[in-house]
C-alpha positions, 0 to 999 in steps of 0.5 A, spaced: 526 948 621 522 954 619 519 956 625 524 956 630 525 963 631 518 965 632 516 967 638 508 969 640 507 976 638 504 981 642 497 981 639 497 973 640 499 975 647 494 980 648 489 975 646 491 970 650 491 974 656 484 976 654 481 970 653 484 967 660 483 973 664 487 975 670 486 973 676 490 975 682 489 970 687 488 962 687 481 960 684 478 953 682 476 954 675 471 951 670 473 944 671 474 945 679 481 945 679 486 950 683 489 955 678 491 963 678 494 969 674 493 967 667 489 961 667 495 957 671 494 950 674 497 950 681 494 943 681 489 938 679 483 938 684 480 944 688 484 949 692 485 948 699 483 954 704 490 956 705 491 957 698 484 960 697 487 966 701 493 967 699 495 973 695 498 973 688 502 979 685 502 981 678 509 980 678 507 972 680 503 971 674 507 975 669 513 970 671 508 963 671 505 967 664 512 968 661 514 960 663 508 957 660 508 962 654 515 959 653 514 952 654 508 952 649 512 956 644 517 951 645 512 945 643 510 948 637 517 949 635 518 942 636 513 939 633 511 943 627 518 943 624 516 942 618 512 946 616 512 955 615 507 958 619 504 965 619 504 968 625 497 968 627 496 960 626 503 960 631 500 965 635 493 960 634 498 954 636 501 957 642 495 959 645 492 952 644 497 949 647 498 953 653 491 951 654 491 944 653 498 943 654 503 940 649 500 933 650 493 935 649 496 939 643 499 934 639 494 931 635 493 939 632 500 940 632 500 934 628 495 936 623 499 943 623 506 940 621 502 936 615 499 941 612 492 939 614 488 945 616 482 941 616 484 937 620 487 942 625 480 946 626 477 939 627 481 937 633 481 943 635 473 945 635 472 938 637 476 939 644 471 943 647 469 939 653 472 940 660 473 935 666 470 938 673 473 934 679 470 933 686 471 936 692 476 930 692 480 931 686 476 925 682 474 926 675 467 927 673 463 926 666 466 931 662 462 938 660 462 942 654 464 949 655 461 955 651 467 959 654 472 954 649 467 953 644 468 961 643 475 961 644 477 954 639 473 958 634 478 964 634 483 959 634 482 955 629 481 961 624 487 962 621 487 955 619 480 956 617 480 956 608 479 963 606 473 966 604 471 967 596 469 974 594 463 975 591 
């Protein structure tokens, strides 16, 4: 397997941290899900009052990030076994998988495995909606997120064809 020893690079990890931000407390994300740290989902639905008062330290955030990145790396390695990825492509797929989860990333990872870069870009650029939840955790209508549009543009970049020189 050509990607079996790949890990997210330091540059990829820094880009992920920048995209996600690091928050040292629990908060309700754009979809109204209880989140903390570097976009770490605590649970679906809004945070409780107790969670909102609960402090989170840098060690907790770094531990959550490390576990989640390792999980995303493993999913990329498992679902892209046939095609050798560049480091930038691997980092982009790990970032995408970190954000969407392995199930949400499956169409993108399948396209990447098949060498269908245009499909990777297309799938990524379509995945720019969030599904907010009401105060009771019930799903509402999807909403387009400008932040995800920008993030997907960055994540899709390593799969874009090179621009010819003039």
